[in-house]
N, C-alpha and C positions, 0 to 999 in steps of 0.2 A: 503489501499500501504504499502512493504517494505522499513526501512531508505534509500539513495543511501550509500553503501558504500566506503567511501575516504579513499587514503591516501594522505600524505604531502610526495611532496621529499624536504627535506631541513630546516625539523621541527625544526630548533633546533637555528635557525639564523633566526632577528629579526620579521623579516616576517615572518616565519612560525612557532612560536612559536602565534602567535595573528590569524596563521590560526587554530590549532589549539586548542584554548583555546575557537573562534567563533564558531566550524566543532562543535566540545563534545556541545556545549550549542546549539545548530540549533536541533527541531525535524525532519527532512524531509533526516539528514546527521547522518549517523553511522561514526565515523571516528575508520577504525578498522586497523591503517595504522603509522607508524613516522617515515621517512626515516630521514639519515644522514650523512655523512663524514663517511671512514671506518675508519680515525683518535679520529673523533671528541674526548673528553678528555670523553662526561657524553653519551657517549651508552653505551645501556643495563641498563637506567636510564628507568623510568615511566616517554614519555612523558609531560605529565603533572606538574610534576614537575618541569622536563624541561622546562614551557610554563610559572610554576610561577601559575596555578589552583589549585594544589595537586592530588590527584594520581587519571589514569580516567582506569588503566589496560593494556595502548597502552606502551610496549617501541617501545625505538625509536635504530632503526636497521639499517642495513647499508646497510640490500640488503629490495625489496621490499617479502614479505615473506608469504604473505596471498592473499583470489585470491578483487578485488578489483572488484567495476563499472566504476571508472571515479579517477585518481591521480590530483595532484593538483602540479605544481613544480612553486617554487620562491628560488635562487638557485643560480648554477655562471654559465658561459655560459661553462665546461665543465661538471658540473656535469647536467647540462640541455641537453647535448646531450648524455651521457650512457642512461636515463630516455627517452627519443623519441628511443630507442635504445629495451628499457623494451618492453616501451609505442606497438614497429612495433609487435615484437615475439607478443607476447601477448592478441596483438588487444584491448590494454583497448587508451577511447577517452580520452584528456588529454587535461589537463590547462595548457597553457604556461607564466610565467609572467614574467621570466626571459629577462632581459637584458643587455645590450651590447655586444651583438653577433652578432661574424662576417659574409660578405654578406654567404660565402661557408656556415655557420649553419643557412641561414636562406634558403637558396635555402634549406639541406635538412629535413629545416620542410618542408618547400612547397610542398615537395614530401614524407612524408611523410604521411602529406594531404590526398594523395589521399589514401590515403591505412586507414587510422581509422581520427575518427571525432577529429577537432584538435581546439581550441579556443587556437590564439597568439594577448598578446602587449603590444608594455609595457609596459601600462597602467592601470590598472582593476579599476581603481576608475570611477563611473556611471560620476558621474560633469561631468569628465577632459574627458569624451566622450562623454555628449552632446556638451561641447563646441568643440568641437575638428567637429563637424555637424552647429553651428555659426561659425567659422570658418570657414569654405566650404562656408557657404553660403554668408558670407559676401564678402568672395575671390572671388569668382565669382560676388558680387553686383558691385566690385570694377577695372573688374582685365581689365576698358580700362581707370579704371578712374588719373591715374598715382597716381597711391599709393607708396610708403615704407611701407616695413617691416620688424621690430626688433621681434626677438625673445626674451623673457626676465625669467631665471627658474633660483628658490630658492631652494637650498636643505640640509642636512647635511653635517657636514664637515667630514662623513664616506663615502659618497658616491664617485665611486672609476671611473661609467666615468664621461669626461662631453661630449658636452653638453647631458643630460639628453636621452632616447631614445623617452621621449612623446616628448621632447623641436623636437628631427629631424622626430617626427614622424606630427609634427601642420606643420612644414617648408611643409614635403612633400606632403601633403593635398593642401593646398597654391600653392605651384610651382608649382600643378599639376591639378590645373587653371589657375593664372595666368600668368606662362610661364617666373619664374625668375632660370634660367641656374648657378647663385654666390651663394655659400656660404661660409661668410666668416665666424668663428669664433674666436670675441674680436678684436681690433681697438689695432692700434700702430702705434706714427714717427705722420710719413704726406700721408696720403693713398692717399686723393683729393677728388674729389667730390664725392660723393657715385652711385656711378653705378646703373644704372637704372634697369636690371636686378636683382638683390643682392635679398638675403633675408643677417639680420644681427641676429648672435646666440650671448644669453652672459651670463654665468652659474653660479650662485654666491656660493660658500656654507659655510655656516655659521651655526654651532649652531647645534638643533637639528631640523632643519624645515623637517620632512616630504613629503613637497612638495609645489610647487607653478610656475605657469607658468602666464605671462603677455605677450598676446596678441599683435603688434600695428598696425592697416594702421590707416600712416599718408597722409592727403594730406598738399598741399597748406591754415592757417587758420583753419584748423581740423582735427583731430584726434578724432580715435577710438579706445580701449579699451576694453580687454578681456578679466578682469582675471577667472582663480580658481586654487582659493588653498588647499590645505589637512590646517583639525588643530590636524590628529591623523593620524596615520598607518592604523586601522582599516577602513577604508573607500574604500584601498585597499584591503583586506582578504575577507569585503565582499565583492567584484564585483565578483572576484575569485571567491568564494562561488557558485554567482549568477550565473557565467558559467558554475562551475563545473555542478549546477541541470541542465539550458538548455541544454548541453551536449552533457547525458546522452537518449541514443536515438535518434540519431542524423544521418546521415548519412555522411561516409568516405568525409569529405572538409573539406580543414585551414577556422574559421568564425573569426571572429572581435564583440570588445565590442558590435558596431552598433547591431549586429548580436541577440545578448545580449539583449538587447534594446529594439529592437524589428525598427531600426530607420536607418537601411542599406536600 
């Protein structure tokens, strides 16, 4: 069986560089395209050199210039919109890992998934997505037990959105089960007693932390905490590459990492 031809969109970014390195080392994949912004200063260079793994024979380009079986996007919202449009035109399966999308952009993703197979997740980590399933199970067990829910997340100082898309996804999963309608982002002053229908979010930005989430379920006299943490960014890249392999040959539809893991 021939290797899957893969393109990395956002290949010169921190995550894109790891995707280039790990895709190149995977015998099931053939990295054939590395794409980044037209203004990137290293455009035209070998993508392996940009990623720090030596020459691989694939140039960093501003456009998709070769046939591919799947695209993995780790970019920014505006650039992600452009690659979604290109994949729609070419009918290319897409793994989209970009965070910070606006509601209108997520609506366009859902529309695109009617025509192409598309994996979209605010977090590509296999461990994070398993923890989301555990959080859903916990929320279901405690939905009528008067439990408070708080979500704490830590990321590196360079992260531009807060709270993280992953924290918001945890909150959405829990609220869908337990029925909370208020989402409070931090507290200060004298906000009064905690409302019963609230989920609190707390975003910490420190150093080079690649990602850490703690979901707190607290009752009177006892507390459950679910914590998942990354020690480096490879977990996100490896998860995205697993999603790419999963997606090839699938019918159009919007898939999540729970489908990739087989726990949907």
